[in-house]
PDB file with one MODEL, atoms N, CA, C and O in Angstrom:
MODEL        1
ATOM      1  N   MET A   1      15.867  10.990  14.232  1.00  0.00           N
ATOM      2  CA  MET A   1      16.410   9.870  14.540  1.00  0.00           C
ATOM      3  C   MET A   1      15.186   8.790  15.167  1.00  0.00           C
ATOM      4  O   MET A   1      14.448   9.055  16.116  1.00  0.00           O
ATOM      5  N   ALA A   2      15.187   7.638  14.448  1.00  0.00           N
ATOM      6  CA  ALA A   2      14.508   6.533  14.600  1.00  0.00           C
ATOM      7  C   ALA A   2      14.966   5.757  15.091  1.00  0.00           C
ATOM      8  O   ALA A   2      16.149   5.535  14.829  1.00  0.00           O
ATOM      9  N   LEU A   3      14.074   4.710  16.331  1.00  0.00           N
ATOM     10  CA  LEU A   3      14.570   3.357  16.291  1.00  0.00           C
ATOM     11  C   LEU A   3      14.169   2.463  16.003  1.00  0.00           C
ATOM     12  O   LEU A   3      13.073   2.149  16.467  1.00  0.00           O
ATOM     13  N   VAL A   4      15.174   1.173  14.648  1.00  0.00           N
ATOM     14  CA  VAL A   4      14.864   0.482  14.548  1.00  0.00           C
ATOM     15  C   VAL A   4      15.038  -0.632  14.562  1.00  0.00           C
ATOM     16  O   VAL A   4      15.945  -0.746  15.386  1.00  0.00           O
ATOM     17  N   SER A   5      14.732  -1.864  14.116  1.00  0.00           N
ATOM     18  CA  SER A   5      15.287  -2.950  14.124  1.00  0.00           C
ATOM     19  C   SER A   5      15.684  -3.810  12.915  1.00  0.00           C
ATOM     20  O   SER A   5      14.772  -4.282  12.237  1.00  0.00           O
ATOM     21  N   VAL A   6      16.920  -4.049  12.593  1.00  0.00           N
ATOM     22  CA  VAL A   6      17.606  -4.605  11.485  1.00  0.00           C
ATOM     23  C   VAL A   6      18.289  -5.838  11.807  1.00  0.00           C
ATOM     24  O   VAL A   6      19.238  -6.075  12.555  1.00  0.00           O
ATOM     25  N   LYS A   7      17.245  -6.902  10.713  1.00  0.00           N
ATOM     26  CA  LYS A   7      17.841  -7.977  10.584  1.00  0.00           C
ATOM     27  C   LYS A   7      19.056  -8.378   9.931  1.00  0.00           C
ATOM     28  O   LYS A   7      19.374  -7.829   8.876  1.00  0.00           O
ATOM     29  N   ILE A   8      19.856  -9.386  10.505  1.00  0.00           N
ATOM     30  CA  ILE A   8      21.052  -9.324  10.149  1.00  0.00           C
ATOM     31  C   ILE A   8      21.243 -10.492   9.078  1.00  0.00           C
ATOM     32  O   ILE A   8      20.442 -11.343   9.464  1.00  0.00           O
ATOM     33  N   PRO A   9      21.814 -10.936   8.054  1.00  0.00           N
ATOM     34  CA  PRO A   9      21.785 -12.129   7.371  1.00  0.00           C
ATOM     35  C   PRO A   9      22.993 -13.134   7.885  1.00  0.00           C
ATOM     36  O   PRO A   9      24.099 -12.609   7.766  1.00  0.00           O
ATOM     37  N   ALA A  10      23.005 -14.115   8.286  1.00  0.00           N
ATOM     38  CA  ALA A  10      24.122 -15.108   8.589  1.00  0.00           C
ATOM     39  C   ALA A  10      25.099 -14.853   8.178  1.00  0.00           C
ATOM     40  O   ALA A  10      25.970 -15.100   9.012  1.00  0.00           O
ATOM     41  N   ALA A  11      25.654 -14.292   6.890  1.00  0.00           N
ATOM     42  CA  ALA A  11      26.816 -14.256   6.263  1.00  0.00           C
ATOM     43  C   ALA A  11      27.633 -12.929   7.425  1.00  0.00           C
ATOM     44  O   ALA A  11      28.834 -12.869   7.689  1.00  0.00           O
ATOM     45  N   LEU A  12      26.823 -12.243   7.802  1.00  0.00           N
ATOM     46  CA  LEU A  12      27.359 -10.880   8.373  1.00  0.00           C
ATOM     47  C   LEU A  12      27.422 -11.167   9.899  1.00  0.00           C
ATOM     48  O   LEU A  12      28.268 -10.602  10.592  1.00  0.00           O
ATOM     49  N   ARG A  13      26.760 -11.817  10.286  1.00  0.00           N
ATOM     50  CA  ARG A  13      26.447 -12.073  11.936  1.00  0.00           C
ATOM     51  C   ARG A  13      27.612 -12.188  12.526  1.00  0.00           C
ATOM     52  O   ARG A  13      27.599 -11.565  13.588  1.00  0.00           O
ATOM     53  N   SER A  14      28.790 -12.795  12.279  1.00  0.00           N
ATOM     54  CA  SER A  14      30.149 -12.731  12.874  1.00  0.00           C
ATOM     55  C   SER A  14      30.539 -11.515  13.371  1.00  0.00           C
ATOM     56  O   SER A  14      30.935 -11.262  14.509  1.00  0.00           O
ATOM     57  N   LEU A  15      30.399 -10.775  12.429  1.00  0.00           N
ATOM     58  CA  LEU A  15      30.434  -8.727  13.077  1.00  0.00           C
ATOM     59  C   LEU A  15      29.368  -8.464  14.075  1.00  0.00           C
ATOM     60  O   LEU A  15      29.831  -7.762  14.975  1.00  0.00           O
ATOM     61  N   THR A  16      28.219  -8.735  14.249  1.00  0.00           N
ATOM     62  CA  THR A  16      27.868  -8.641  15.010  1.00  0.00           C
ATOM     63  C   THR A  16      27.380  -9.235  16.213  1.00  0.00           C
ATOM     64  O   THR A  16      26.200  -9.120  16.545  1.00  0.00           O
ATOM     65  N   ARG A  17      28.155  -9.812  16.828  1.00  0.00           N
ATOM     66  CA  ARG A  17      28.574 -11.068  17.816  1.00  0.00           C
ATOM     67  C   ARG A  17      27.283 -11.986  17.838  1.00  0.00           C
ATOM     68  O   ARG A  17      26.486 -12.100  18.769  1.00  0.00           O
ATOM     69  N   ASN A  18      27.258 -12.579  16.676  1.00  0.00           N
ATOM     70  CA  ASN A  18      26.217 -13.494  16.484  1.00  0.00           C
ATOM     71  C   ASN A  18      24.762 -13.019  16.596  1.00  0.00           C
ATOM     72  O   ASN A  18      23.858 -13.686  17.098  1.00  0.00           O
ATOM     73  N   GLN A  19      24.651 -11.904  16.120  1.00  0.00           N
ATOM     74  CA  GLN A  19      23.155 -11.520  16.775  1.00  0.00           C
ATOM     75  C   GLN A  19      22.472 -11.150  15.382  1.00  0.00           C
ATOM     76  O   GLN A  19      23.041 -10.398  14.591  1.00  0.00           O
ATOM     77  N   ALA A  20      21.084 -11.779  15.091  1.00  0.00           N
ATOM     78  CA  ALA A  20      20.417 -11.771  13.873  1.00  0.00           C
ATOM     79  C   ALA A  20      19.970 -10.458  13.809  1.00  0.00           C
ATOM     80  O   ALA A  20      20.011  -9.791  12.776  1.00  0.00           O
ATOM     81  N   GLU A  21      19.539 -10.058  14.888  1.00  0.00           N
ATOM     82  CA  GLU A  21      18.677  -8.523  14.435  1.00  0.00           C
ATOM     83  C   GLU A  21      19.742  -7.658  15.773  1.00  0.00           C
ATOM     84  O   GLU A  21      20.265  -8.069  16.808  1.00  0.00           O
ATOM     85  N   VAL A  22      19.702  -6.564  15.216  1.00  0.00           N
ATOM     86  CA  VAL A  22      19.788  -5.206  15.693  1.00  0.00           C
ATOM     87  C   VAL A  22      19.394  -4.276  15.920  1.00  0.00           C
ATOM     88  O   VAL A  22      18.966  -3.728  14.904  1.00  0.00           O
ATOM     89  N   LYS A  23      19.214  -3.392  17.281  1.00  0.00           N
ATOM     90  CA  LYS A  23      18.458  -2.369  16.976  1.00  0.00           C
ATOM     91  C   LYS A  23      19.350  -1.207  17.337  1.00  0.00           C
ATOM     92  O   LYS A  23      20.195  -1.153  18.231  1.00  0.00           O
ATOM     93  N   LEU A  24      18.793   0.217  15.981  1.00  0.00           N
ATOM     94  CA  LEU A  24      19.682   1.426  16.093  1.00  0.00           C
ATOM     95  C   LEU A  24      19.044   2.159  15.939  1.00  0.00           C
ATOM     96  O   LEU A  24      17.835   1.937  15.881  1.00  0.00           O
ATOM     97  N   ASN A  25      19.611   3.480  15.791  1.00  0.00           N
ATOM     98  CA  ASN A  25      18.735   4.556  15.668  1.00  0.00           C
ATOM     99  C   ASN A  25      19.475   5.854  14.694  1.00  0.00           C
ATOM    100  O   ASN A  25      20.355   6.669  14.971  1.00  0.00           O
ATOM    101  N   ALA A  26      18.570   5.580  13.296  1.00  0.00           N
ATOM    102  CA  ALA A  26      18.876   6.295  12.363  1.00  0.00           C
ATOM    103  C   ALA A  26      17.775   7.101  11.518  1.00  0.00           C
ATOM    104  O   ALA A  26      16.568   6.884  11.633  1.00  0.00           O
ATOM    105  N   GLY A  27      18.250   7.915  10.785  1.00  0.00           N
ATOM    106  CA  GLY A  27      17.299   8.566  10.393  1.00  0.00           C
ATOM    107  C   GLY A  27      17.035   8.633   8.610  1.00  0.00           C
ATOM    108  O   GLY A  27      16.284   9.346   7.945  1.00  0.00           O
ATOM    109  N   ASP A  28      18.039   7.525   8.203  1.00  0.00           N
ATOM    110  CA  ASP A  28      17.914   7.165   6.397  1.00  0.00           C
ATOM    111  C   ASP A  28      18.995   5.994   6.274  1.00  0.00           C
ATOM    112  O   ASP A  28      20.008   6.043   6.971  1.00  0.00           O
ATOM    113  N   VAL A  29      18.854   5.331   5.713  1.00  0.00           N
ATOM    114  CA  VAL A  29      19.744   4.113   5.291  1.00  0.00           C
ATOM    115  C   VAL A  29      21.175   4.186   5.488  1.00  0.00           C
ATOM    116  O   VAL A  29      21.841   3.314   6.046  1.00  0.00           O
ATOM    117  N   ALA A  30      21.747   5.584   4.864  1.00  0.00           N
ATOM    118  CA  ALA A  30      22.785   5.935   4.730  1.00  0.00           C
ATOM    119  C   ALA A  30      23.448   6.019   6.231  1.00  0.00           C
ATOM    120  O   ALA A  30      24.594   5.570   6.270  1.00  0.00           O
ATOM    121  N   GLY A  31      22.852   6.589   7.654  1.00  0.00           N
ATOM    122  CA  GLY A  31      22.555   6.777   9.021  1.00  0.00           C
ATOM    123  C   GLY A  31      23.096   5.600   9.514  1.00  0.00           C
ATOM    124  O   GLY A  31      24.055   5.466  10.274  1.00  0.00           O
ATOM    125  N   LEU A  32      22.214   4.558   8.885  1.00  0.00           N
ATOM    126  CA  LEU A  32      21.711   3.559   9.667  1.00  0.00           C
ATOM    127  C   LEU A  32      22.965   2.566   9.071  1.00  0.00           C
ATOM    128  O   LEU A  32      23.037   1.547   9.757  1.00  0.00           O
ATOM    129  N   ILE A  33      23.526   2.586   8.458  1.00  0.00           N
ATOM    130  CA  ILE A  33      25.190   2.215   7.846  1.00  0.00           C
ATOM    131  C   ILE A  33      26.028   2.591   8.762  1.00  0.00           C
ATOM    132  O   ILE A  33      26.649   1.672   9.296  1.00  0.00           O
ATOM    133  N   ALA A  34      26.225   3.545   9.080  1.00  0.00           N
ATOM    134  CA  ALA A  34      27.409   4.458   9.754  1.00  0.00           C
ATOM    135  C   ALA A  34      26.966   4.000  10.858  1.00  0.00           C
ATOM    136  O   ALA A  34      27.983   3.688  11.478  1.00  0.00           O
ATOM    137  N   GLU A  35      25.787   3.692  11.691  1.00  0.00           N
ATOM    138  CA  GLU A  35      25.481   3.276  12.933  1.00  0.00           C
ATOM    139  C   GLU A  35      26.130   1.633  13.181  1.00  0.00           C
ATOM    140  O   GLU A  35      26.727   1.187  14.162  1.00  0.00           O
ATOM    141  N   LEU A  36      25.835   1.107  12.165  1.00  0.00           N
ATOM    142  CA  LEU A  36      26.304  -0.121  11.976  1.00  0.00           C
ATOM    143  C   LEU A  36      27.357  -0.149  12.313  1.00  0.00           C
ATOM    144  O   LEU A  36      27.677  -0.834  13.284  1.00  0.00           O
ATOM    145  N   GLU A  37      28.406   0.722  11.496  1.00  0.00           N
ATOM    146  CA  GLU A  37      29.916   0.714  11.359  1.00  0.00           C
ATOM    147  C   GLU A  37      30.626   1.159  12.485  1.00  0.00           C
ATOM    148  O   GLU A  37      31.793   0.812  12.667  1.00  0.00           O
ATOM    149  N   LYS A  38      29.864   2.090  13.459  1.00  0.00           N
ATOM    150  CA  LYS A  38      30.303   2.409  14.330  1.00  0.00           C
ATOM    151  C   LYS A  38      30.080   1.357  15.948  1.00  0.00           C
ATOM    152  O   LYS A  38      30.797   1.189  16.935  1.00  0.00           O
ATOM    153  N   GLN A  39      28.791   0.865  15.559  1.00  0.00           N
ATOM    154  CA  GLN A  39      28.906  -0.599  16.599  1.00  0.00           C
ATOM    155  C   GLN A  39      29.671  -1.454  16.348  1.00  0.00           C
ATOM    156  O   GLN A  39      30.463  -1.811  17.220  1.00  0.00           O
ATOM    157  N   TYR A  40      29.673  -2.016  15.150  1.00  0.00           N
ATOM    158  CA  TYR A  40      30.075  -3.255  14.636  1.00  0.00           C
ATOM    159  C   TYR A  40      31.009  -3.239  13.402  1.00  0.00           C
ATOM    160  O   TYR A  40      30.806  -3.698  12.278  1.00  0.00           O
ATOM    161  N   PRO A  41      32.154  -2.548  13.938  1.00  0.00           N
ATOM    162  CA  PRO A  41      33.079  -2.169  12.757  1.00  0.00           C
ATOM    163  C   PRO A  41      33.746  -3.407  12.139  1.00  0.00           C
ATOM    164  O   PRO A  41      33.984  -4.494  12.666  1.00  0.00           O
ATOM    165  N   GLY A  42      34.047  -2.873  10.594  1.00  0.00           N
ATOM    166  CA  GLY A  42      33.810  -4.085   9.507  1.00  0.00           C
ATOM    167  C   GLY A  42      33.069  -4.194   8.931  1.00  0.00           C
ATOM    168  O   GLY A  42      33.401  -4.700   7.858  1.00  0.00           O
ATOM    169  N   ILE A  43      31.555  -3.872   9.063  1.00  0.00           N
ATOM    170  CA  ILE A  43      30.721  -4.008   8.537  1.00  0.00           C
ATOM    171  C   ILE A  43      29.861  -3.297   7.175  1.00  0.00           C
ATOM    172  O   ILE A  43      28.889  -3.638   6.501  1.00  0.00           O
ATOM    173  N   LYS A  44      30.627  -2.340   7.188  1.00  0.00           N
ATOM    174  CA  LYS A  44      30.223  -1.259   6.433  1.00  0.00           C
ATOM    175  C   LYS A  44      31.180  -1.465   4.703  1.00  0.00           C
ATOM    176  O   LYS A  44      30.695  -1.021   3.663  1.00  0.00           O
ATOM    177  N   GLU A  45      32.352  -2.101   4.741  1.00  0.00           N
ATOM    178  CA  GLU A  45      33.182  -2.407   3.986  1.00  0.00           C
ATOM    179  C   GLU A  45      32.188  -4.029   3.203  1.00  0.00           C
ATOM    180  O   GLU A  45      32.275  -4.233   1.992  1.00  0.00           O
ATOM    181  N   ARG A  46      31.678  -4.605   3.754  1.00  0.00           N
ATOM    182  CA  ARG A  46      31.093  -5.964   3.589  1.00  0.00           C
ATOM    183  C   ARG A  46      29.879  -5.220   2.377  1.00  0.00           C
ATOM    184  O   ARG A  46      29.929  -5.416   1.163  1.00  0.00           O
ATOM    185  N   LEU A  47      28.864  -4.373   3.079  1.00  0.00           N
ATOM    186  CA  LEU A  47      27.810  -3.386   2.490  1.00  0.00           C
ATOM    187  C   LEU A  47      27.909  -2.702   1.439  1.00  0.00           C
ATOM    188  O   LEU A  47      27.185  -2.844   0.454  1.00  0.00           O
ATOM    189  N   CYS A  48      29.127  -1.619   1.592  1.00  0.00           N
ATOM    190  CA  CYS A  48      29.042  -0.569   0.412  1.00  0.00           C
ATOM    191  C   CYS A  48      30.722  -0.669  -0.368  1.00  0.00           C
ATOM    192  O   CYS A  48      31.801  -0.992   0.128  1.00  0.00           O
ATOM    193  N   GLU A  49      30.444  -0.344  -1.425  1.00  0.00           N
ATOM    194  CA  GLU A  49      31.919  -0.173  -1.842  1.00  0.00           C
ATOM    195  C   GLU A  49      32.928   0.791  -1.577  1.00  0.00           C
ATOM    196  O   GLU A  49      32.719   1.431  -0.546  1.00  0.00           O
ATOM    197  N   GLU A  50      33.932   1.076  -2.182  1.00  0.00           N
ATOM    198  CA  GLU A  50      34.698   2.148  -1.722  1.00  0.00           C
ATOM    199  C   GLU A  50      34.189   3.432  -1.836  1.00  0.00           C
ATOM    200  O   GLU A  50      34.485   4.177  -0.902  1.00  0.00           O
ATOM    201  N   THR A  51      33.582   3.846  -2.623  1.00  0.00           N
ATOM    202  CA  THR A  51      32.638   4.926  -3.484  1.00  0.00           C
ATOM    203  C   THR A  51      31.424   5.106  -2.506  1.00  0.00           C
ATOM    204  O   THR A  51      30.630   5.970  -2.878  1.00  0.00           O
ATOM    205  N   GLY A  52      31.120   4.471  -1.336  1.00  0.00           N
ATOM    206  CA  GLY A  52      30.068   4.554  -0.232  1.00  0.00           C
ATOM    207  C   GLY A  52      28.947   3.914  -0.919  1.00  0.00           C
ATOM    208  O   GLY A  52      27.922   3.979  -0.240  1.00  0.00           O
ATOM    209  N   GLN A  53      28.759   3.155  -2.346  1.00  0.00           N
ATOM    210  CA  GLN A  53      27.706   3.204  -2.790  1.00  0.00           C
ATOM    211  C   GLN A  53      27.588   1.711  -2.423  1.00  0.00           C
ATOM    212  O   GLN A  53      28.641   1.083  -2.309  1.00  0.00           O
ATOM    213  N   LEU A  54      26.059   0.887  -2.168  1.00  0.00           N
ATOM    214  CA  LEU A  54      25.509  -0.139  -1.746  1.00  0.00           C
ATOM    215  C   LEU A  54      26.746  -0.917  -2.683  1.00  0.00           C
ATOM    216  O   LEU A  54      27.220  -0.336  -3.660  1.00  0.00           O
ATOM    217  N   ARG A  55      27.113  -2.006  -2.357  1.00  0.00           N
ATOM    218  CA  ARG A  55      27.458  -2.983  -3.479  1.00  0.00           C
ATOM    219  C   ARG A  55      26.496  -3.835  -4.046  1.00  0.00           C
ATOM    220  O   ARG A  55      25.394  -4.087  -3.559  1.00  0.00           O
ATOM    221  N   ARG A  56      26.926  -4.236  -5.018  1.00  0.00           N
ATOM    222  CA  ARG A  56      25.546  -4.861  -6.165  1.00  0.00           C
ATOM    223  C   ARG A  56      25.045  -6.168  -5.428  1.00  0.00           C
ATOM    224  O   ARG A  56      23.889  -6.572  -5.554  1.00  0.00           O
ATOM    225  N   PHE A  57      25.931  -6.756  -4.704  1.00  0.00           N
ATOM    226  CA  PHE A  57      25.123  -8.332  -4.371  1.00  0.00           C
ATOM    227  C   PHE A  57      24.471  -7.778  -2.954  1.00  0.00           C
ATOM    228  O   PHE A  57      24.172  -8.717  -2.217  1.00  0.00           O
ATOM    229  N   VAL A  58      24.236  -6.723  -2.507  1.00  0.00           N
ATOM    230  CA  VAL A  58      23.574  -6.727  -1.362  1.00  0.00           C
ATOM    231  C   VAL A  58      22.412  -6.198  -1.365  1.00  0.00           C
ATOM    232  O   VAL A  58      22.383  -5.559  -2.416  1.00  0.00           O
ATOM    233  N   ASN A  59      21.267  -6.047  -0.747  1.00  0.00           N
ATOM    234  CA  ASN A  59      20.298  -5.315  -1.035  1.00  0.00           C
ATOM    235  C   ASN A  59      19.486  -5.374   0.375  1.00  0.00           C
ATOM    236  O   ASN A  59      19.146  -6.298   1.114  1.00  0.00           O
ATOM    237  N   ILE A  60      19.327  -3.897   0.404  1.00  0.00           N
ATOM    238  CA  ILE A  60      18.429  -3.729   1.795  1.00  0.00           C
ATOM    239  C   ILE A  60      17.032  -3.109   1.621  1.00  0.00           C
ATOM    240  O   ILE A  60      16.873  -2.131   0.891  1.00  0.00           O
ATOM    241  N   PHE A  61      15.933  -3.733   2.356  1.00  0.00           N
ATOM    242  CA  PHE A  61      14.494  -3.606   2.413  1.00  0.00           C
ATOM    243  C   PHE A  61      14.264  -2.860   3.729  1.00  0.00           C
ATOM    244  O   PHE A  61      14.883  -3.224   4.729  1.00  0.00           O
ATOM    245  N   VAL A  62      13.619  -2.092   3.769  1.00  0.00           N
ATOM    246  CA  VAL A  62      13.043  -1.250   4.310  1.00  0.00           C
ATOM    247  C   VAL A  62      11.054  -1.532   3.849  1.00  0.00           C
ATOM    248  O   VAL A  62      10.319  -1.441   2.866  1.00  0.00           O
ATOM    249  N   ASN A  63      10.981  -1.864   5.179  1.00  0.00           N
ATOM    250  CA  ASN A  63       9.229  -2.310   5.167  1.00  0.00           C
ATOM    251  C   ASN A  63       8.941  -3.449   4.002  1.00  0.00           C
ATOM    252  O   ASN A  63       7.744  -3.554   3.737  1.00  0.00           O
ATOM    253  N   GLY A  64       9.862  -4.359   3.227  1.00  0.00           N
ATOM    254  CA  GLY A  64       9.649  -5.302   2.305  1.00  0.00           C
ATOM    255  C   GLY A  64      10.181  -4.473   0.965  1.00  0.00           C
ATOM    256  O   GLY A  64      10.351  -5.242   0.020  1.00  0.00           O
ATOM    257  N   GLU A  65      10.485  -3.076   0.661  1.00  0.00           N
ATOM    258  CA  GLU A  65      10.792  -2.765  -0.120  1.00  0.00           C
ATOM    259  C   GLU A  65      12.416  -2.365  -0.664  1.00  0.00           C
ATOM    260  O   GLU A  65      13.131  -1.591  -0.028  1.00  0.00           O
ATOM    261  N   ASP A  66      12.796  -2.954  -1.792  1.00  0.00           N
ATOM    262  CA  ASP A  66      14.368  -2.840  -1.657  1.00  0.00           C
ATOM    263  C   ASP A  66      14.278  -1.116  -2.043  1.00  0.00           C
ATOM    264  O   ASP A  66      13.418  -0.447  -2.616  1.00  0.00           O
ATOM    265  N   ILE A  67      15.558  -0.793  -1.448  1.00  0.00           N
ATOM    266  CA  ILE A  67      15.752   0.824  -1.538  1.00  0.00           C
ATOM    267  C   ILE A  67      16.396   1.233  -2.712  1.00  0.00           C
ATOM    268  O   ILE A  67      16.659   2.398  -3.008  1.00  0.00           O
ATOM    269  N   ARG A  68      16.663   0.125  -3.441  1.00  0.00           N
ATOM    270  CA  ARG A  68      16.985   1.048  -4.730  1.00  0.00           C
ATOM    271  C   ARG A  68      16.114   1.428  -5.455  1.00  0.00           C
ATOM    272  O   ARG A  68      16.380   2.111  -6.444  1.00  0.00           O
ATOM    273  N   PHE A  69      14.722   1.036  -5.100  1.00  0.00           N
ATOM    274  CA  PHE A  69      13.553   1.120  -6.078  1.00  0.00           C
ATOM    275  C   PHE A  69      12.978   2.616  -5.216  1.00  0.00           C
ATOM    276  O   PHE A  69      11.913   3.097  -5.604  1.00  0.00           O
ATOM    277  N   LEU A  70      13.723   3.288  -4.070  1.00  0.00           N
ATOM    278  CA  LEU A  70      13.098   3.837  -3.394  1.00  0.00           C
ATOM    279  C   LEU A  70      13.968   5.286  -3.201  1.00  0.00           C
ATOM    280  O   LEU A  70      14.011   5.974  -4.221  1.00  0.00           O
ATOM    281  N   ALA A  71      14.544   5.732  -2.212  1.00  0.00           N
ATOM    282  CA  ALA A  71      15.500   6.713  -2.577  1.00  0.00           C
ATOM    283  C   ALA A  71      17.088   6.018  -2.133  1.00  0.00           C
ATOM    284  O   ALA A  71      17.989   6.644  -1.575  1.00  0.00           O
ATOM    285  N   GLY A  72      17.114   5.108  -2.395  1.00  0.00           N
ATOM    286  CA  GLY A  72      18.286   4.432  -2.401  1.00  0.00           C
ATOM    287  C   GLY A  72      18.996   4.792  -1.057  1.00  0.00           C
ATOM    288  O   GLY A  72      18.137   5.025  -0.206  1.00  0.00           O
ATOM    289  N   LEU A  73      20.292   4.921  -0.561  1.00  0.00           N
ATOM    290  CA  LEU A  73      20.764   5.444   0.660  1.00  0.00           C
ATOM    291  C   LEU A  73      20.081   6.333   1.475  1.00  0.00           C
ATOM    292  O   LEU A  73      19.960   6.278   2.699  1.00  0.00           O
ATOM    293  N   GLU A  74      19.662   7.123   0.734  1.00  0.00           N
ATOM    294  CA  GLU A  74      18.722   8.275   0.903  1.00  0.00           C
ATOM    295  C   GLU A  74      17.588   8.244   1.760  1.00  0.00           C
ATOM    296  O   GLU A  74      17.243   9.188   2.470  1.00  0.00           O
ATOM    297  N   THR A  75      16.878   6.884   1.666  1.00  0.00           N
ATOM    298  CA  THR A  75      15.750   6.374   2.088  1.00  0.00           C
ATOM    299  C   THR A  75      15.065   6.669   3.532  1.00  0.00           C
ATOM    300  O   THR A  75      15.318   5.903   4.461  1.00  0.00           O
ATOM    301  N   LYS A  76      14.383   7.544   3.681  1.00  0.00           N
ATOM    302  CA  LYS A  76      13.990   7.704   5.392  1.00  0.00           C
ATOM    303  C   LYS A  76      13.595   6.498   6.112  1.00  0.00           C
ATOM    304  O   LYS A  76      13.146   5.472   5.600  1.00  0.00           O
ATOM    305  N   ILE A  77      13.784   6.696   7.214  1.00  0.00           N
ATOM    306  CA  ILE A  77      13.541   5.299   7.878  1.00  0.00           C
ATOM    307  C   ILE A  77      12.934   6.324   9.458  1.00  0.00           C
ATOM    308  O   ILE A  77      13.412   7.269  10.085  1.00  0.00           O
ATOM    309  N   SER A  78      11.863   5.618   9.560  1.00  0.00           N
ATOM    310  CA  SER A  78      10.968   5.619  10.657  1.00  0.00           C
ATOM    311  C   SER A  78      10.599   4.424  11.645  1.00  0.00           C
ATOM    312  O   SER A  78      10.409   3.234  11.395  1.00  0.00           O
ATOM    313  N   SER A  79      10.552   5.255  13.069  1.00  0.00           N
ATOM    314  CA  SER A  79      10.804   4.064  14.545  1.00  0.00           C
ATOM    315  C   SER A  79       9.508   3.215  13.982  1.00  0.00           C
ATOM    316  O   SER A  79       8.495   3.513  13.349  1.00  0.00           O
ATOM    317  N   GLY A  80      10.039   2.050  14.514  1.00  0.00           N
ATOM    318  CA  GLY A  80       9.455   0.260  13.945  1.00  0.00           C
ATOM    319  C   GLY A  80       9.091   0.344  12.815  1.00  0.00           C
ATOM    320  O   GLY A  80       7.931   0.097  12.485  1.00  0.00           O
ATOM    321  N   ASP A  81      10.157   0.766  11.868  1.00  0.00           N
ATOM    322  CA  ASP A  81      10.406   0.207  10.067  1.00  0.00           C
ATOM    323  C   ASP A  81      11.121  -1.274  10.512  1.00  0.00           C
ATOM    324  O   ASP A  81      11.757  -1.591  11.517  1.00  0.00           O
ATOM    325  N   ASP A  82      10.775  -1.927   9.467  1.00  0.00           N
ATOM    326  CA  ASP A  82      11.021  -3.044   9.613  1.00  0.00           C
ATOM    327  C   ASP A  82      12.508  -3.430   8.278  1.00  0.00           C
ATOM    328  O   ASP A  82      12.303  -3.715   7.099  1.00  0.00           O
ATOM    329  N   ILE A  83      13.850  -3.319   8.924  1.00  0.00           N
ATOM    330  CA  ILE A  83      14.852  -3.228   7.731  1.00  0.00           C
ATOM    331  C   ILE A  83      15.475  -4.526   7.748  1.00  0.00           C
ATOM    332  O   ILE A  83      15.859  -5.041   8.798  1.00  0.00           O
ATOM    333  N   SER A  84      15.613  -5.186   6.384  1.00  0.00           N
ATOM    334  CA  SER A  84      16.480  -6.338   6.596  1.00  0.00           C
ATOM    335  C   SER A  84      17.368  -6.001   5.663  1.00  0.00           C
ATOM    336  O   SER A  84      17.070  -5.141   4.835  1.00  0.00           O
ATOM    337  N   ILE A  85      18.930  -6.789   5.644  1.00  0.00           N
ATOM    338  CA  ILE A  85      20.191  -7.029   4.358  1.00  0.00           C
ATOM    339  C   ILE A  85      20.067  -8.201   4.065  1.00  0.00           C
ATOM    340  O   ILE A  85      20.231  -9.140   4.844  1.00  0.00           O
ATOM    341  N   VAL A  86      19.748  -8.278   2.849  1.00  0.00           N
ATOM    342  CA  VAL A  86      20.030  -9.391   2.193  1.00  0.00           C
ATOM    343  C   VAL A  86      20.599  -9.453   1.082  1.00  0.00           C
ATOM    344  O   VAL A  86      20.240  -8.763   0.127  1.00  0.00           O
ATOM    345  N   PRO A  87      22.114 -10.758   1.019  1.00  0.00           N
ATOM    346  CA  PRO A  87      22.862 -10.869   0.253  1.00  0.00           C
ATOM    347  C   PRO A  87      22.169 -11.231  -1.120  1.00  0.00           C
ATOM    348  O   PRO A  87      21.530 -12.283  -1.141  1.00  0.00           O
ATOM    349  N   ALA A  88      22.230 -10.468  -2.267  1.00  0.00           N
ATOM    350  CA  ALA A  88      21.848 -11.427  -3.390  1.00  0.00           C
ATOM    351  C   ALA A  88      22.409 -12.881  -3.615  1.00  0.00           C
ATOM    352  O   ALA A  88      23.560 -13.164  -3.282  1.00  0.00           O
ATOM    353  N   ILE A  89      21.547 -13.801  -4.196  1.00  0.00           N
ATOM    354  CA  ILE A  89      21.776 -14.956  -4.414  1.00  0.00           C
ATOM    355  C   ILE A  89      22.158 -15.487  -5.615  1.00  0.00           C
ATOM    356  O   ILE A  89      21.023 -15.704  -6.040  1.00  0.00           O
ATOM    357  N   ALA A  90      22.927 -15.887  -6.546  1.00  0.00           N
ATOM    358  CA  ALA A  90      22.964 -16.379  -7.643  1.00  0.00           C
ATOM    359  C   ALA A  90      23.225 -17.465  -8.147  1.00  0.00           C
ATOM    360  O   ALA A  90      24.263 -18.084  -7.913  1.00  0.00           O
ATOM    361  N   GLY A  91      22.133 -17.922  -9.063  1.00  0.00           N
ATOM    362  CA  GLY A  91      22.172 -19.783  -9.480  1.00  0.00           C
ATOM    363  C   GLY A  91      21.612 -19.552 -10.629  1.00  0.00           C
ATOM    364  O   GLY A  91      21.304 -18.604 -11.351  1.00  0.00           O
ATOM    365  N   GLY A  92      21.565 -20.763 -10.593  1.00  0.00           N
ATOM    366  CA  GLY A  92      20.296 -21.377 -11.784  1.00  0.00           C
ATOM    367  C   GLY A  92      19.975 -22.233 -12.418  1.00  0.00           C
ATOM    368  O   GLY A  92      20.549 -23.146 -11.824  1.00  0.00           O
ATOM    369  N   GLY A  93      19.471 -22.685 -13.216  1.00  0.00           N
ATOM    370  CA  GLY A  93      19.026 -24.189 -13.816  1.00  0.00           C
ATOM    371  C   GLY A  93      20.076 -25.050 -14.444  1.00  0.00           C
ATOM    372  O   GLY A  93      21.226 -24.674 -14.673  1.00  0.00           O
ATOM    373  N   ARG A  94      19.832 -25.642 -14.575  1.00  0.00           N
ATOM    374  CA  ARG A  94      20.528 -26.896 -15.645  1.00  0.00           C
ATOM    375  C   ARG A  94      20.759 -26.051 -16.927  1.00  0.00           C
ATOM    376  O   ARG A  94      21.244 -26.573 -17.931  1.00  0.00           O
TER     377      ARG A  94
ENDMDL
END
């Protein structure tokens, strides 16, 4: 298990008692999400589909790398890693 800081986007802070960053222990991203859900009930359904897979519009970065290009939810994390949850932003030009 690793102690990591997780940056929480503004859209999810109501679930983390308005904390912009939380510290958690986990060994991989799936464990991190499970620990987030344990401490902040309701957050997992905002991050994951019913199947357990990450929602299409949610990105999780470990040390600046999108987990979709690493090992997905099985991406290992180490103490001191920088974890960010970032909602995808849609938009476009005219």
